[in-house]
N, C-alpha and C positions, 0 to 999 in steps of 0.2 A: 504494500500500500504506500503510495507516494505521500510524502509529507507536504502539507499546504505551505506555500511560500508566504511569509509574513512581510508585507511591503514596508512596514515601519522598521523592522529589523534590518532589511536591506538598505533602506535610506540611512539608518544609523551607521551601518558598516561603511557605506560609500562616503558619508560625510567624515567619518573617522579617518579613513584612508587619505582623503584629500588633506585633512589637517596634519597628518603625519608627514606627508610630502613637504608641506609648507614649513613645518617645524624643523625638519632635517635641513632644508635650504637655509633657513634663518640661523640655525645652529652653526653650520659651516661658515656662514658669513661672519658671525661673531668670533669664531675661533681664528679665522683669517685676520681679523682686526687685532687680535691678541698677538699673533705672529708678526704682524706689521709693526706693532709697537715695540716688540722685542728687537726686531731687526733695526729699527730706527735708533735704538739705544746702544748699538754695538758698532765697533769700527767696521767700515765698509767691506773689507775683503777678508775679514776673519772667518774662521770655520763656523763659529756660532752664528754669525750674520748670514752666511750662506745657508745654513740649516734652517734658520728662521724664515728666510725667503722661500726655501723649498716647502716648508710647512704652509706658508701663506699661499703659494701657488697650488699646492694639492687641495687646500680648503676651497680656494676659488673655483677650481675645476669641479670639485664635488658639489659645491653650491649651485653651479651652473647645471650640472647633471640633474640634481634634484628639482631645480626650477623647471627644466625642460620636461622631466618626467611628470611633475605636477600639472603643468600646462597641458600635456598630451592626455593625461588621465582625466583632467577636468573637461577637456574637449569631448572625450568619449562619453563621460557622464552626461554632459549637456546634450549630446546627440541621442543617446540611447535611453536614458531614464524616462523622458516624456513619451517615447515611442512605446515602451512596455508598461508604463504605469499612468499614462494619461495625465489628468489634472493633478493628481498627487505628485507625479514625477516633475511636472512643470513647476509646482509650488516649491519642491525641494531645490530644484536648480535655481530658481529666483532667490530663495533664502540663502543658499550657499554663495551665490554671486554677490549678494549684498554684504554678507559677512566677510568675504575675501576682500572686497573693496574697502570696507571699514577698517579691516586689519592692516591693509597696505597703507591707507592714509594715516592710521595711528602710528605705524612704524616709521613713517616719514615725518611725524610731528605735525600732521595736518588735521588731526582730530581734536 
């Protein structure tokens, strides 16, 4: 016997996944800033400076990777959720879009 799909549970899981992508992106950006500050406090061509720059570059790359993954994931959600869940799916997409927009404005100091 097939278990009935719970739309609210799916919406919660989708929303949670989108938040995790955004959190990972922001975390790597913050760690990159830490490495940048460490590098700025060290002599330019020292081993420690080069290691801090390497850490910064790796974090920048990972932040970009998670940002791209988040955007691709959100694009799939925006495209498919309304198709399978009608008005409920459209409502979730609208709510998620507002929350992402508010969070981005807040992180830039615009809220």
